[in-house]
N, C-alpha and C positions, 0 to 999 in steps of 0.2 A: 664756567661762559663761552661763548663762542669768542667773545674783545679779549679775553685773558695769553689769546694765539698772534691776536692783528699787533704787527709793530707799536709800537706810540709814534715817530715820525711818521711813515705809511701813513697816517689816521687824521694828523694833525695838518698834513699833504693834501689829504683830500678834501678836507673842511678847507683850506685855503683856497684848494682849484673851487669849491662849490661857492666861496666868498668872493670870487671873480665872476663868476657865469654867473650872479646872483646881481654884482652888477652891471656886469655886461649888456643883460639885461635892459638891469635901468634906466642905461641912455638912450637906449633902442628907442621910449619914449621920450625922451627930454628931445621937444622940436627947436633947439640947435643944435641939437647936433644930427634933426634928422634933414635940417639944413645943405648939413655938409654930406656930401654923397659917398666921395671917397671915402672919409670915415663910417661912416654909415656900414660902407662895404670889410671896410678891416673890420669893423665892429662884431658882424655876422659873422666871417670868419672867422673870428677868437672865438664868439660863442660857441659856435659852427665845433669845430674843432671837441671844446667840453662836454656838449650838451650826452656823446656816449658817456661818458666815462663817471659826471656829473650823476644819471642817472641811475648809471648801477651802482654810486656809491649808497644812494637812493635805496634802491631796492637789498642794499645790505644789510642799511638804520632799519630795516624791516623785519629782514628776518630775523636781528641783534633779541629787537623789539617781543618775535617771537619767542629765542627762545629764553627772553626775561619774563615772559608771561607764564611761561611752563613753569620756573624751578620756579615763580613765587606761588603759582598752580601745588607742584607739590613740597610746598613747604606750607598750605593749608592744610592743614589736621582736619577741618571739619567735617571738609567732601572729598575719605578712602576711593570712590569710582575713578569721582575729580583727577585723583592726584596719580591712581594706578594709569590710565591715559598718559597722562602729562610724560612719568615715565619711559612709556611706549617708544613717547613721542620726539622724547628729546634727544636721541643720541644723531636721528635722521637731521630735526632740524638743523642741533650745531653742527653739523657737518659738511647740511648746505650751505650754514653762513660763512663757512673757514674756505669752506673750498670757491664759495662767490666771492670772501675776498682779495684770492690767494689771483684770481681772474683778473680782478682788478690789478695788483699790484705789477701782472705782467705785463697784459697793456699797459699800466701804466711809466712800467718806465721800459717798454718798447718802442714805444709812439716815437718819437727822438730818432732810434734806432730804422723804423722800418716806413721814415716820414725821406732816407736816401734808396732810390731804389736803381742808381748808377753810381760804381765805384772805379778804378782804376786797382788792377793790383801790380805791383811794382818785384820785382825775381832778379838779382843778381848774386854770380861769383861773388864768395868773397877766399877766407884762404882757401890755398890748396891745390892752386893752377888749374888743369883739366878735370883730374875729379870733380873740385866745387860746383865744373861749366856744367859738369853729369846731370851732378846732384842737383842744379836749378833746374834743369830738363826730368831730372825725378821729380819733385817736387811740381812740376810742369803741369806736370798727368795725372799727379793726385789730383792739382784743382781742378782738369778737366771732367777731372771722374765725379769729385765730389758736384759738379756742379751741373751733372749729367745726369743723375739719379735726382737732381731736383731741378731739373729742367730750366735751370736759368742758359741766360745768353752766353756767352762768354768767347770774345772776339781776341784773338792778339792784334795787337794796335800797332804793336814790331815786335825784334828783335834783334839778337847777335850772337852769332851762331858762333862754337867751337871750331875747333880745329877737327874733335871725334867727333861733334853729334849734341856736342852744350849747348847748355845757352852761356855766353857773358854774361848777359839782360837778354828779360825780357818781358815787355809790359802787352796788360789784358785789359781792355771794359768787360763787365761782370753785369750783368742788369735782370732782376730778378726782385719777388714778390719778395724779403727775408734774407734777402741774399749778404749786403752786408752789414744785419744784424749778428747773420753766421756766423761770417769769414773775417769780422771788424777783427779781431781777438790775434791773426794771423804776422801780425806786422811784429820783427823783428829779426831776433837770430838764431838762426838755426843749422844745428849740429850736426854732421854723419861722423858715425864710424863704421870701416870696412875697408874690407880689402877692394885694395882699386883693379882693376880692370888687366889696368899695365902695371905690376906689384908683382913681381915674378916668384921672391921666398915669398909670396901668402899672408906678409906684415899688414896687420891694422894700422888704417891712415885716419888720421879726421881732418874733415873740412869741416865749410861752411856757407853757410848763401846766406843774403839776406832776405827779409818782404818788406813793403810795404802798401798800409792796405789811403786810397785817396780818394775817402767819394766827395763824388761829384759835385754840385754844388748849382743849382743855374739861380737860387732864385736871391745868390748874396753876389753880389755885385765887388767885382778883385779892381783896385784900381791900377793900370799896370801902363804906363809909360810910352807908346809907342817905338821912342829912338832908345829903351830902354832895353828891345828886343831884334836880333837881329833872324833875320827871315828866310827860306830857297825853296826852291822843287826840289828832290830826288830822286833817283829810286825806288819800286821796294820791289815788293816777294811776299812770301808765304810760310814757315819756318817747313822747314824743309830743304828750300830751294825749286816751290813749287810758285806759279805765278808772276815771275819776276819777270818783272814792267819793259816792256822796252821803252817805254816815255816816261818823260817825269813826274808821275804821278803820286808819288811821298812829298812827304810836306816836312824842314825840318824849323827847327826858332830852335835862341842862346837865350836865354834872361842872362843877360853883365853882370849888374849888380852880384847878382848870386855863382853863374855861371851854368847855372842847370841847362843840359840840355836835352831834347824830348825831338825824334824823329815819326810820325807817324804811316802807315803803307796802311791802312785796315781798308780801305775802303778805294775803288779804284773810279776815282774821281777825288781831282788834289781838292778841289773844293771847299772838301767833306774831309780831308786830310787834314788840312792846315786850320777847321775847324776846332777840328780832336787834337791837336795840337793848345793849342791855342789854352781848350777847356785844361787839357790836365797839366799846363801850365797855371792855369787858378787855383784849380783842387788842391799841387802843391801849393803853390805860396798860400790860401786859405788857411791847407789844413797846417804849416809853420806859423802865421800870425793864432792861430786856434794854442796851441800847442805851447806857447808864446804865455798867454793869458790867463789857459787854462792850470798855468803849471802849480801855483799857488793851493787854489782851491782843492785842485783834486791828485795833488800830487801825494797822500799819501796808499788815496786807492789806484792808480794809476800806476806805484807800485809793486801793486800785488798781484795787480792783476798784468803790466806787461801793458809799459810806456808807448811801445808802437815804435822803440827806436832801433833802427838795423846794430847797433855796440851790444843790444840784448840780448842773451839767448835766453831765447824763450823755454827750446823744446831742443829734447838729443832725440836723434833716430840710429838705435844702433843693432845693425846688420846678423850679427854672429848671434845675435840671445833676441833676434826676433821682439825687440822691443822696442816702443819709441817714448819717453816719459815727456812731460808736458811740466818741465820745471815751476811752473807758476800754482801749481793744483796737487796735494794732498800734506797740505800742514793743516793751521784746527781751519775746518768749514770746509779745507779746501777737496777732497772726495778721493780719489784714485787717481795716481795719477801714472801709470804707468800701463799701454797701452799694445794691442798684439799690431806688430809695426806691417807686416804683407797685407794686415786688413785696412789698413791706414792707407799704403799706400796704392791703394784699391781704390782711394775715392771714398771708408767706411768709415769716415770721420765721427758718423754720428752724436757716437758715444764720447768725444772729449770734446767735441765742441756743448754739446750737450752740461757735459760739467764743469768745464768756462762759464756757461751762460750764467747756470746755479749760481759759484761762487760770486759773480758780478752781479747779479741779482738779490745777494745776501750784501755785501758790501755799499750796493746802493742804497739800501733804504737803509742801513743805519749811517750817511750818510746824509739824507734829506733833512 
């Protein structure tokens, strides 16, 4: 039967959402609720978000009933002709029900991630000096190519160049449908093994860079005391030195309690750069608070997928062997962990990211 392949935690979650949807519908017929305009709007929004998922779950239940009916016909020996027809239809009905449930699971798990349509990607050079800065630049180019393939916006907000054209640090704002869902697991430590351009003896060196993925949450209010922030205008420019401003269009802010600093030079307008700098500060503080709140609940899953902490090594880029290894994959149910490095650096990351998404899906279903 189709339900034998259905993870029971998923079905329980869907039943909870269906019950929640029914309660919301009842509330919309309550005179006391109808008298409260803001409450009606909030309930309507939540019910509207749940409606498509609940409807698909009802379709799945009908498909499952069809499978049960066919199996009953097969078991009834009185009508051989009907039993034969049922046997022909059963595999297709089972496949349809299972495909429907898979789609529901994907939509349920992707809903939260897809709600984020803008995020910041921070890349910082780690240990390894100039070679680490060059590697940070390589990661920047890798993500830029990947975003171009998916037609996502990839706007450099600020950067700090190194002597040989690398990046000590670079901050990018990424926008696009599905972008956060596919890049959210890039946060962590990235290690490179290769012969640096400055290495005369041909020896392989190991360097590192770190990546942070910070969702921009416009609907989430993060309280920041203005007295805790130092801010002022500054000059800006683009990667490679282009468009260096002769006037102060950039904006610099420092959050005194944490010591975090941000500089935005993405826009020609200082007002826009100030707004983006504050958005990055709010996103960073929000992500830090979320990490604290969810540490206990999601500890086991994040330990497997990667917490996004810069100190955690998630991937190794071995240039001599043309191998990219993601250390979160390859275990039980983790899939292949080694990928063609040349393809990865050219922005062909879908196979790697699909493997991470599948692993995340398994772990999230288990934790429902």
